[in-house]
C-alpha positions in Angstrom: 34.5 -11.2 -48.9 35.7 -8.0 -46.7 37.1 -8.7 -42.9 34.7 -8.6 -40.0 36.0 -6.8 -36.9 36.8 -9.4 -34.0 34.2 -7.7 -31.8 31.2 -10.1 -31.2 28.6 -9.2 -33.3 25.1 -8.2 -31.8 22.3 -10.9 -32.2 19.4 -9.0 -33.6 16.8 -11.3 -31.4 18.3 -9.2 -28.6 17.3 -5.7 -29.9 14.8 -4.3 -28.0 13.4 -0.5 -29.0 10.6 1.2 -27.4 8.1 1.5 -30.1 6.7 5.1 -28.4 9.8 6.6 -29.2 10.0 9.0 -32.0 11.0 7.4 -35.7 14.3 9.0 -35.6 15.4 8.1 -31.9 14.1 4.2 -32.9 16.5 4.3 -35.6 19.4 5.6 -33.5 18.7 3.1 -30.9 18.7 0.6 -33.3 22.0 1.4 -34.7 23.3 1.8 -31.1 22.3 -1.7 -30.1 23.2 -3.8 -33.4 26.4 -1.7 -33.6 26.8 -2.9 -37.1 23.9 -3.0 -39.5 25.6 -4.9 -42.3 27.2 -7.9 -40.0 25.1 -9.2 -37.0 24.0 -12.5 -35.6 20.6 -14.3 -35.5 21.0 -17.0 -33.4 23.5 -19.4 -34.8 23.8 -17.5 -38.2 25.9 -14.5 -39.5 24.5 -12.0 -41.4 26.8 -10.1 -43.7 24.6 -7.4 -46.0 26.5 -6.3 -49.1 24.7 -4.0 -52.0 25.9 -3.1 -55.4 24.4 -0.2 -57.4 23.4 -2.6 -59.8 22.0 -5.2 -58.1 18.2 -6.0 -56.9 16.4 -3.7 -54.4 15.6 -4.9 -50.6 12.1 -5.2 -51.6 13.2 -7.2 -54.4 15.4 -9.8 -52.2 12.2 -9.6 -49.7 9.7 -10.4 -52.3 11.7 -13.7 -53.3 11.9 -14.9 -49.7 8.6 -14.5 -48.9 7.0 -15.9 -52.1 
């Protein structure tokens, strides 16, 4: 596992983006607040996302979780 910065991780539950903003601005605002979209908190859990070229797609992973 790669080292994670010692800076406090953003909690995704505290991210608020104005839905009336244009799509590109919403993305920029989300990234500004989350700081690192690959490593963040969700309550007491730390989320560390990693992807591999030959791994399942995000859609496939979500289907496994939701079904």
